[in-house]
C-alpha positions in Angstrom: -18.0 -1.1 16.5 -20.1 -4.0 15.1 -19.2 -7.7 15.3 -18.4 -7.7 11.6 -15.7 -4.9 12.2 -14.0 -7.1 14.9 -11.8 -10.1 14.5 -13.5 -13.3 15.6 -11.4 -13.9 18.8 -13.4 -14.4 21.9 -12.2 -14.4 25.5 -14.6 -15.6 28.2 -13.7 -14.6 31.7 -15.7 -17.0 34.0 -15.9 -17.5 37.7 -15.3 -20.9 39.2 -19.1 -21.3 39.2 -19.2 -20.7 35.5 -20.7 -17.2 35.5 -19.4 -15.2 32.6 -17.8 -12.0 33.8 -17.0 -10.3 30.5 -16.9 -11.0 26.8 -14.2 -9.4 24.7 -13.2 -9.6 21.1 -10.1 -8.2 19.4 -11.1 -5.0 17.5 -8.7 -5.3 14.5 -5.3 -6.3 13.5 -2.9 -3.4 14.2 0.4 -4.8 13.1 1.2 -7.2 10.2 4.7 -8.7 9.9 6.8 -9.9 7.0 10.5 -10.8 7.0 13.3 -9.8 4.6 17.0 -10.2 4.7 17.5 -7.0 2.7 15.6 -4.2 4.4 16.9 -1.5 1.9 15.3 -3.5 -0.9 12.1 -3.8 1.1 12.0 0.0 1.6 12.5 0.6 -2.1 9.7 -1.9 -3.0 7.1 -1.0 -0.5 7.6 2.7 -0.6 8.4 3.3 -4.3 6.3 0.5 -6.0 3.4 0.1 -3.6 3.4 3.7 -2.4 3.3 2.9 1.4 4.5 5.6 3.7 7.7 4.7 5.5 7.4 5.8 9.1 10.4 4.2 10.7 13.6 2.5 9.7 16.2 1.0 12.0 18.6 -1.9 11.7 16.1 -4.4 13.1 13.1 -3.4 10.9 11.3 -1.0 8.7 7.7 0.2 9.4 5.1 1.4 6.9 1.7 3.0 7.5 -1.0 0.9 5.8 -4.6 2.1 6.2 -5.6 1.7 9.9 -2.5 -0.3 10.8 1.2 -0.8 10.2 3.3 -3.2 8.2 6.5 -4.2 9.9 9.2 -5.9 7.9 11.9 -7.4 10.2 15.4 -8.7 9.4 14.7 -12.3 10.6 18.3 -12.8 11.8 17.9 -9.9 14.2 14.3 -10.4 15.2 14.8 -14.1 16.1 17.8 -13.3 18.4 17.2 -14.3 22.1 17.7 -11.8 24.9 16.0 -8.8 23.3 13.5 -6.7 25.2 10.7 -7.8 22.9 10.1 -11.6 22.6 12.1 -13.2 19.7 10.2 -14.0 16.6 10.8 -15.0 13.0 10.0 -17.4 10.3 11.6 -19.2 7.4 10.1 -19.3 3.9 7.8 -16.9 2.2 5.1 -15.0 4.1 1.8 -13.8 2.6 -0.1 -10.6 2.9 -3.2 -9.5 0.9 -4.3 -5.9 0.2 -7.9 -5.2 -0.5 -8.6 -4.0 -4.0 -11.6 -3.4 -6.2 -11.6 -4.7 -9.8 -10.6 -1.3 -11.1 -7.9 -0.9 -8.5 -6.5 -4.4 -9.2 -6.2 -3.6 -12.9 -4.4 -0.3 -12.0 -2.0 -2.2 -9.7 -1.4 -4.7 -12.4 -0.3 -1.9 -14.8 1.8 -0.3 -12.1 3.6 -3.5 -11.1 4.3 -4.3 -14.8 5.7 -0.8 -15.3 7.9 -1.4 -12.2 9.2 -4.7 -13.6 7.4 -6.8 -11.0 6.1 -10.0 -12.5 2.5 -11.1 -11.9 2.7 -14.6 -10.5 -0.9 -15.5 -10.9 -4.5 -14.2 -11.3 -7.2 -16.2 -9.7 -11.0 -15.9 -10.2 -13.0 -16.7 -7.0 -16.4 -18.4 -6.7 -17.4 -15.7 -4.3 -16.8 -13.1 -7.0 -13.8 -11.0 -7.8 -10.3 -11.8 -8.9 -6.9 -11.8 -7.0 -3.6 -10.7 -8.4 -0.5 -12.4 -6.9 3.1 -11.2 -7.0 6.3 -11.3 -4.9 8.3 -8.7 -3.0 12.1 -8.7 -3.3 12.4 -11.1 -0.3 10.1 -13.6 -2.0 7.0 -13.0 0.2 3.7 -13.6 -1.6 1.6 -10.5 -2.0 -1.9 -10.3 -3.3 -4.5 -7.7 -4.3 -7.7 -9.4 -3.3 -11.4 -8.6 -3.8 -13.4 -7.8 -0.6 -15.8 -10.5 -1.6 -13.5 -13.1 -0.2 -14.2 -14.5 3.3 -17.7 -13.1 3.3 -16.2 -9.7 3.1 -17.6 -6.4 1.9 -17.5 -5.0 5.4 
């Protein structure tokens, strides 16, 4: 795996004398998380409108397969509760997630979203090239179809 395929997170393990023992970098993001009060609406949207594969659904969360990782959508009231086996987490306000899309794919997504009655919130042309399409999920999270030209992409 090349450096471009890895996240830029470096851990240096050094001795007391300053000798570096090992260099590590995180290989990729495996889980991405959004929050929604209505998980049934999230399932309908992400499965039926965006076409993601639902792989798990419990009271706490729903989980979708997304390329080489998973998208977890938690009920924030349940995920922020203390005393669970997994550390509590949550947020307030809208989250954001961007899906990679070529120009042709973005235009097809725009058509598909329109047919599903999902309003396009904005379209932004970027100096690096390409255009982003912004819309919202039923929970109000900001979603984007973004060109891979952003952030020095094209990996």
